[in-house]
Phi, psi and omega in degrees: 000134177282139179251103184287152174235137182222126170264123183254119175266116189295341181247028182281110181278345184273316180233079182298134182305315184298333182263357186225273186299325180297322179291315178300314180301312181300314182292319181296317180294324177298328178276357179087013182270148176281141178214144179242122176240124182249125180275131173246089186301132176076357182279150176265207183289329178234151000278162181268354186272171174243145176296321180235108183278011185303317181302316181291316179299316179297319179297314180297316179299316180297316181292324178297317178296319180297314179296319180297321182291328181277345179282341184263000000 
């Protein structure tokens, strides 16, 4: 199972969170899948990066370990 990561910019007029990532998050959680959504308060559509990518790296590492454990 793929574990999505989403950075949500609260002021994004092009891709509103409520119409996009919020729906994906709700559906993914209903299926029992892990998902990480990071809020960027006051941010618009750009930039897409994070000053500190630690949250994303930790999430990926945790999911990689989980997947590895289920493969054996």
